[in-house]
C-alpha positions as CSV (number, residue, x, y, z in Angstrom):
1,A,0.3,-10.0,2.1
2,R,-0.5,-6.7,0.4
3,V,0.7,-5.0,-2.7
4,M,0.3,-1.2,-2.8
5,S,1.3,1.7,-5.0
6,A,4.9,2.6,-4.5
7,Y,4.5,6.4,-4.3
8,C,3.1,8.6,-1.5
9,P,0.1,10.5,-2.9
10,H,1.1,13.6,-0.9
11,V,4.1,14.6,-3.0
12,G,5.1,11.4,-4.8
13,A,7.9,10.3,-2.6
14,D,9.2,6.7,-3.1
15,L,7.7,4.6,-0.3
16,S,10.4,1.9,-0.7
17,V,12.8,4.3,1.1
18,G,10.3,4.7,4.0
19,D,10.0,2.4,6.9
20,V,7.5,0.4,8.9
21,V,6.2,2.1,12.1
22,D,3.4,0.7,14.3
23,N,2.3,-1.7,11.5
24,T,2.1,1.1,9.0
25,I,4.2,2.2,6.1
26,R,5.7,5.6,6.8
27,C,6.8,7.9,4.0
28,A,10.4,9.1,4.4
29,F,9.7,12.6,3.2
30,H,6.9,14.0,5.4
31,H,6.3,10.9,7.6
32,W,2.7,10.3,6.5
33,Q,1.7,6.8,7.6
34,Y,-0.5,4.3,5.7
35,D,-2.3,1.3,7.1
36,A,-2.7,-2.1,5.5
37,T,-5.7,-0.9,3.5
38,G,-3.6,1.9,2.0
39,Q,-5.5,4.7,3.9
40,C,-3.4,7.5,5.4
41,V,-3.9,7.3,9.2
42,K,-1.4,9.8,10.5
43,T,0.5,12.9,9.5
44,A,3.7,14.0,11.2
45,V,2.4,17.4,12.1
46,G,-0.7,16.0,13.7
47,D,-3.3,17.4,11.3
48,P,-6.1,14.9,10.4
49,P,-5.1,12.9,7.3
50,P,-6.9,14.0,4.2
51,P,-9.7,11.4,3.4
52,T,-8.5,11.1,-0.2
53,A,-4.9,10.3,0.8
54,C,-4.7,6.6,0.1
55,L,-2.5,4.2,-1.7
56,F,-3.8,2.0,-4.5
57,A,-4.2,-1.6,-3.3
58,F,-3.6,-4.1,-6.1
59,P,-5.7,-7.3,-5.9
60,T,-3.3,-9.7,-4.2
61,V,-3.4,-13.4,-3.3
62,E,-0.7,-15.6,-1.6
63,K,-0.6,-19.0,-3.2
64,Y,2.0,-21.7,-3.8
65,G,4.5,-19.8,-1.6
66,I,4.4,-16.8,-3.9
67,I,2.6,-13.4,-3.6
68,W,0.6,-12.7,-6.8
69,A,-0.7,-9.3,-7.7
70,F,-2.9,-8.2,-10.6
71,N,-1.8,-5.0,-12.3
72,G,-5.3,-3.4,-12.4
73,T,-8.4,-2.8,-10.3
74,D,-10.0,-6.3,-10.9
75,P,-8.4,-9.6,-11.8
76,L,-9.4,-10.9,-15.2
77,Y,-9.3,-14.5,-14.0
78,D,-8.9,-16.6,-10.9
79,M,-5.6,-18.1,-10.0
80,P,-5.2,-21.5,-11.7
81,A,-4.9,-24.6,-9.7
82,F,-1.7,-26.6,-10.0
83,E,-1.0,-30.1,-8.7
């Protein structure tokens, strides 16, 4: 599981209205595609993706049947252990 920023860094389009293509998230506006790390791997016109075009990847863990994401760059604590 991954939690990424919701807006395309190209022009700020909402990625929730995009779709999944070849295991990537594709922006609905200009069809830029982002892989599971958040890196842009394809543009619709075939130009090489800009190296700085990437989504922010939130620290994420899947535990207890829930996907947990920390709203920042580094978690402040580990996930607690429940019985």
